[in-house]
C-alpha positions as CSV (number, residue, x, y, z in Angstrom):
1,X,0.0,0.0,0.0
2,X,2.8,2.4,0.9
3,X,4.5,1.8,-2.5
4,X,1.2,2.3,-4.4
5,X,0.6,5.5,-2.4
6,X,4.1,6.8,-3.1
7,X,3.8,6.0,-6.8
8,X,0.4,7.8,-7.1
9,X,1.9,10.8,-5.3
10,X,4.7,11.0,-7.7
11,X,2.3,10.9,-10.7
12,X,0.2,13.6,-9.2
13,X,3.2,15.8,-8.6
14,X,4.5,15.3,-12.1
15,X,1.0,16.2,-13.5
16,X,1.0,19.4,-11.5
17,X,4.4,20.3,-12.6
18,X,3.4,19.7,-16.2
19,X,0.4,22.0,-15.8
20,X,2.6,24.7,-14.3
21,X,5.1,24.5,-17.2
22,X,2.3,24.6,-19.8
23,X,0.7,27.7,-18.1
24,X,4.0,29.5,-18.0
25,X,4.7,28.7,-21.7
26,X,1.2,29.9,-22.7
27,X,1.6,33.2,-20.9
28,X,4.9,33.9,-22.7
29,X,3.4,32.8,-26.1
30,X,0.6,35.4,-26.2
31,X,-2.0,32.8,-25.0
32,X,-3.0,31.9,-28.6
33,X,-5.7,29.4,-27.5
34,X,-7.7,32.1,-25.8
35,X,-8.1,34.5,-28.7
36,X,-9.3,34.5,-32.3
37,X,-10.1,30.8,-32.4
38,X,-12.9,28.8,-34.1
39,X,-14.9,26.4,-32.0
40,X,-12.7,23.6,-33.5
41,X,-9.7,25.2,-31.9
42,X,-7.9,26.4,-35.1
43,X,-5.8,29.5,-34.5
44,X,-5.6,32.4,-36.9
45,X,-2.2,32.1,-38.6
46,X,0.1,35.1,-38.7
47,X,2.3,36.7,-41.3
48,X,4.3,39.5,-39.6
49,X,5.0,42.1,-42.2
50,X,7.4,44.3,-40.2
51,X,10.4,42.6,-38.6
52,X,13.9,44.1,-38.5
53,X,17.1,42.2,-38.4
54,X,20.4,44.0,-38.1
55,X,24.1,43.7,-37.3
56,X,25.1,46.8,-35.4
57,X,28.7,46.4,-36.6
58,X,27.8,46.8,-40.3
59,X,29.8,49.5,-42.1
60,X,27.1,52.2,-42.2
61,X,25.6,51.3,-38.9
62,X,22.2,52.5,-37.7
63,X,22.3,56.2,-36.9
64,X,18.8,56.2,-35.4
65,X,19.8,54.0,-32.5
66,X,21.6,55.8,-29.8
67,X,24.7,54.1,-28.4
68,X,23.4,54.4,-24.9
69,X,20.2,52.5,-25.8
70,X,20.6,49.4,-23.6
71,X,17.7,47.6,-25.4
72,X,18.4,48.2,-29.1
73,X,22.1,49.0,-29.4
74,X,23.0,45.5,-30.2
75,X,22.7,43.1,-33.1
76,X,19.5,41.2,-33.8
77,X,19.9,38.0,-35.9
78,X,17.5,35.3,-37.0
79,X,18.6,33.2,-34.1
80,X,17.2,35.9,-31.8
81,X,14.0,36.2,-33.7
82,X,13.0,32.6,-34.7
83,X,12.2,31.2,-31.2
84,X,9.9,34.2,-30.6
85,X,8.1,33.6,-34.0
86,X,7.6,30.0,-33.2
87,X,6.3,30.7,-29.7
88,X,3.7,33.2,-31.0
89,X,2.5,31.0,-33.9
90,X,4.0,33.3,-36.5
91,X,4.4,31.3,-39.7
92,X,5.5,33.9,-42.2
93,X,7.7,37.0,-42.0
94,X,8.4,40.0,-44.2
95,X,11.7,41.4,-43.1
96,X,12.0,45.2,-43.5
97,X,15.5,46.7,-43.8
98,X,16.2,48.8,-40.8
99,X,18.4,51.5,-42.4
100,X,19.2,53.0,-45.8
101,X,22.5,51.3,-46.6
102,X,22.5,50.0,-50.2
103,X,24.6,46.9,-49.5
104,X,22.2,45.9,-46.7
105,X,19.5,45.1,-49.3
106,X,21.5,42.0,-50.2
107,X,22.6,41.4,-46.5
108,X,18.9,41.0,-45.5
109,X,18.3,38.5,-48.3
110,X,21.5,36.5,-47.4
111,X,20.9,36.3,-43.6
112,X,17.4,34.9,-44.1
113,X,18.1,32.5,-47.0
114,X,18.4,29.5,-44.6
115,X,14.6,29.5,-44.0
116,X,12.6,30.7,-47.0
117,X,9.4,29.2,-45.6
118,X,9.5,31.5,-42.6
119,X,11.2,34.5,-44.2
120,X,8.9,34.8,-47.1
121,X,9.8,38.3,-48.2
122,X,12.4,41.0,-47.8
123,X,11.8,44.7,-48.2
124,X,15.0,46.5,-48.9
125,X,15.7,50.2,-48.9
126,X,16.6,52.1,-52.1
127,X,16.1,55.6,-50.9
128,X,19.6,56.6,-51.9
129,X,19.5,55.4,-55.5
130,X,16.0,55.8,-56.8
131,X,15.9,58.3,-59.6
132,X,19.6,57.7,-60.4
133,X,21.5,55.6,-63.0
134,X,22.4,53.1,-60.2
135,X,18.8,52.1,-59.6
136,X,17.9,49.8,-62.6
137,X,20.9,47.4,-62.5
138,X,20.9,47.1,-58.7
139,X,17.1,46.6,-58.6
140,X,17.3,43.9,-61.4
141,X,20.0,42.0,-59.5
142,X,18.0,42.1,-56.2
143,X,14.9,40.9,-58.0
144,X,16.8,37.7,-59.1
145,X,15.7,36.6,-55.6
146,X,12.0,36.1,-55.7
147,X,11.9,36.9,-52.0
148,X,12.9,40.5,-52.7
149,X,9.3,41.8,-52.8
150,X,10.1,45.5,-52.9
151,X,11.8,48.3,-51.1
152,X,11.2,51.1,-48.6
153,X,11.6,54.8,-49.2
154,X,12.3,56.3,-45.8
155,X,14.8,59.0,-46.9
156,X,14.4,61.6,-49.6
157,X,17.5,62.8,-51.6
158,X,15.7,64.8,-54.3
159,X,13.8,68.0,-53.8
160,X,11.5,67.3,-56.7
161,X,10.1,64.0,-57.9
162,X,11.8,63.8,-61.3
163,X,10.9,61.9,-64.4
164,X,13.8,59.5,-63.5
165,X,12.1,58.9,-60.1
166,X,8.8,58.0,-61.8
167,X,10.7,55.9,-64.4
168,X,12.0,53.7,-61.5
169,X,8.6,53.5,-59.9
170,X,7.2,52.3,-63.2
171,X,9.9,49.7,-63.5
172,X,9.1,48.6,-59.9
173,X,5.4,48.1,-60.9
174,X,6.4,46.2,-64.1
175,X,8.5,43.8,-62.0
176,X,5.6,43.2,-59.7
177,X,7.3,44.7,-56.6
178,X,6.0,47.0,-54.0
179,X,7.1,50.3,-52.4
180,X,6.8,51.0,-48.7
181,X,6.8,54.6,-47.4
182,X,7.5,55.8,-43.9
183,X,5.8,59.1,-44.2
184,X,7.9,62.1,-43.2
185,X,10.3,63.2,-45.8
186,X,7.7,61.9,-48.3
187,X,4.4,63.6,-47.2
188,X,1.1,61.9,-47.3
189,X,0.2,64.3,-50.1
190,X,3.2,63.4,-52.1
191,X,2.5,59.7,-51.7
192,X,-1.1,60.3,-52.8
193,X,0.3,62.0,-56.0
194,X,2.6,59.0,-56.6
195,X,-0.3,56.6,-56.2
196,X,-2.4,58.5,-58.8
197,X,0.5,58.9,-61.2
198,X,1.5,55.2,-61.1
199,X,-1.8,53.4,-60.4
200,X,-0.4,49.9,-61.1
201,X,2.2,50.3,-58.3
202,X,1.3,48.6,-55.0
203,X,2.1,51.0,-52.2
204,X,1.9,50.6,-48.4
205,X,2.2,53.1,-45.6
206,X,4.2,51.9,-42.6
207,X,3.1,52.4,-39.0
208,X,-0.3,54.0,-39.5
209,X,1.2,56.7,-41.7
210,X,3.8,57.4,-39.0
211,X,1.4,59.1,-36.7
212,X,2.4,60.0,-33.2
213,X,-0.1,59.7,-30.3
214,X,-0.2,61.4,-26.9
215,X,-3.8,60.6,-25.8
216,X,-5.2,63.9,-27.4
217,X,-7.7,63.8,-30.3
218,X,-6.1,62.8,-33.6
219,X,-4.3,65.5,-35.5
220,X,-6.8,66.8,-38.0
221,X,-4.2,67.3,-40.7
222,X,-3.1,63.6,-40.3
223,X,-6.7,62.5,-40.5
224,X,-7.3,64.5,-43.6
225,X,-4.1,63.2,-45.2
226,X,-4.8,59.6,-44.4
227,X,-8.4,59.8,-45.8
228,X,-7.1,61.4,-49.0
229,X,-4.3,58.9,-49.7
230,X,-6.7,56.0,-49.0
231,X,-8.8,57.1,-51.9
232,X,-6.2,55.5,-54.2
233,X,-7.0,51.8,-54.1
234,X,-3.4,50.8,-54.8
235,X,-2.4,52.1,-51.3
236,X,-2.5,49.8,-48.3
237,X,-1.6,50.6,-44.7
238,X,0.2,48.6,-42.0
239,X,-1.3,48.1,-38.6
240,X,2.2,48.1,-37.2
241,X,4.5,49.5,-34.5
242,X,1.7,50.2,-32.0
243,X,4.2,51.0,-29.2
244,X,6.2,53.2,-31.5
245,X,3.1,55.4,-32.1
246,X,3.3,56.7,-28.5
247,X,5.2,60.0,-28.0
248,X,6.1,59.0,-24.5
249,X,8.0,55.7,-23.9
250,X,7.6,53.2,-22.6
251,X,4.2,53.2,-24.4
252,X,0.8,52.4,-22.9
253,X,-0.3,48.8,-23.1
254,X,-4.0,49.7,-23.1
255,X,-5.8,49.2,-26.4
256,X,-8.0,52.2,-25.7
257,X,-5.0,54.5,-26.2
258,X,-4.6,53.2,-29.8
259,X,-8.2,52.7,-30.7
260,X,-8.8,56.1,-32.4
261,X,-6.0,55.5,-34.8
262,X,-7.1,51.9,-35.4
263,X,-10.6,53.1,-36.1
264,X,-9.4,55.7,-38.5
265,X,-7.4,53.3,-40.7
266,X,-10.2,50.8,-40.7
267,X,-12.7,53.4,-41.8
268,X,-10.3,54.9,-44.4
269,X,-8.7,51.8,-45.9
270,X,-11.2,49.1,-45.1
271,X,-10.5,45.5,-43.9
272,X,-9.0,44.5,-47.3
273,X,-6.1,46.9,-47.4
274,X,-4.6,46.5,-43.9
275,X,-1.8,44.2,-42.8
276,X,-0.2,43.4,-39.5
277,X,3.3,44.2,-38.5
278,X,5.0,44.0,-35.1
279,X,8.0,46.3,-35.6
280,X,10.1,43.8,-33.6
281,X,12.7,44.3,-32.1
282,X,11.9,48.0,-31.7
283,X,8.9,46.9,-29.7
284,X,11.2,45.5,-27.0
285,X,11.6,49.1,-25.7
286,X,8.2,48.7,-24.2
287,X,7.3,45.1,-24.0
288,X,7.9,41.6,-25.5
289,X,6.5,40.3,-28.8
290,X,3.7,38.6,-27.1
291,X,2.4,41.8,-25.6
292,X,2.2,43.7,-28.8
293,X,0.5,40.8,-30.5
294,X,-2.0,40.5,-27.7
295,X,-2.7,44.3,-28.0
296,X,-3.4,44.0,-31.7
297,X,-5.7,41.0,-31.1
298,X,-7.6,42.9,-28.4
299,X,-8.7,45.3,-31.1
300,X,-9.3,42.7,-33.8
301,X,-11.4,40.5,-31.5
302,X,-14.1,43.1,-31.9
303,X,-14.0,42.8,-35.7
304,X,-14.5,39.0,-35.8
305,X,-12.7,36.0,-37.2
306,X,-13.0,36.9,-40.9
307,X,-11.4,40.4,-40.5
308,X,-8.6,39.0,-38.3
309,X,-7.8,36.4,-41.0
310,X,-7.4,39.2,-43.5
311,X,-5.3,41.5,-41.4
312,X,-3.1,38.8,-39.9
313,X,-2.3,36.9,-43.2
314,X,-4.6,37.0,-46.2
315,X,-4.1,40.7,-47.1
316,X,-0.3,40.3,-46.7
317,X,-0.2,37.3,-49.0
318,X,-2.2,39.2,-51.7
319,X,-0.3,42.5,-51.3
320,X,3.3,41.0,-51.3
321,X,2.3,38.1,-53.6
322,X,3.8,35.6,-51.2
323,X,2.5,32.2,-50.2
324,X,-0.3,32.3,-47.7
325,X,-0.6,30.3,-44.5
326,X,-3.1,27.5,-43.7
327,X,-4.8,27.5,-40.3
328,X,-3.5,24.9,-38.0
329,X,-4.8,23.3,-34.9
C-alpha cells in the first residue's frame, strides 16, 4: 500500500508540474488558444510584415539607434527572432530593412536565406539610389531573388520628384514589386500623388502613416491626409509598430490608447487593405513580442474572425504576392 501511495503521489506531482510549465509557456506565447479561435480550436495564422534584423557592426551602422540604448544598441539576428516567432504562432515573415544602406539590401536576403518558408519576403531600402542611374541594374540584381518583394523609401534625396524617379517606380510596378513609405520626408500628399500617377504600383504606408499619439484627439491634418491617400485603391496601410506610435516611452499597453488611430485606418482603408506588422525588435523598448500581438488581437477580437484572417495573413499574401498560410490546430 505504501508503495502504491508513493507512486500515485509521484504521478500527481508530475502532472501538477506539467500544468505549471504549460501555463508558463502559454503566458509567454501570447496565450494563442484564448483568442481568435474557431470552435474547432484552429488559431488564426500570422504573417508578420514588419520585422527588422540588423548587425550593429555593419559599415554604415544604424544612426537612429543611440549608443546608450541598452535595449536596441546590439545586433538582432534570425537566431534571436526565430524562437519568438515559433512561440507566438507566426508562420511567415516579411523582413524590412532597418536603415538606408544600399549593401544591406543583399545582406537582408542572405541572412534569411536559410529558412525561406519562414522569411517569405524581404523589403530593402533604395532611398539613396531611386531616380539615379544606379537604380535599374541594382534593382534587377536584387529581383533575381523572388523573396525581394520590394523596397522602402524612408529617406528623400531629391527636392522634386523627377521623371527619372517615376521611371524607376514604373519599373518597380512592371517587376511586380511594391514600395513602402515611412511618411515624413515623403508627405502623405506626395504619396497620394505618386499613387495616382503610377496606379499599377502597389504602395503601403508603414506604421499608421507614421502618426504619433499622446492621448489627445487625432491630428486633423493627419486624419485628412490619411483619408485622402486612402482614396487610391493601390495604397495599403500597416497596422504596425503600435508601441512606436506613442510619443512617451515606454508606451501604454491599453488598447484604448490606440483605438482612435485603429478606427481611422479601418474606416479609411477598409478591412481588405490593412496588414499586421509588429516592428520587432523595436517593440522591445516597451514590451515583448507577445504583448504587442496581444494588444493587436484585443482590437481585432471586436471585428471578428474573418477580419482577423485578412489583417493577420490573407491581405499580406495578396499584397506582397507571397504564399499564404493555412490555419493549424
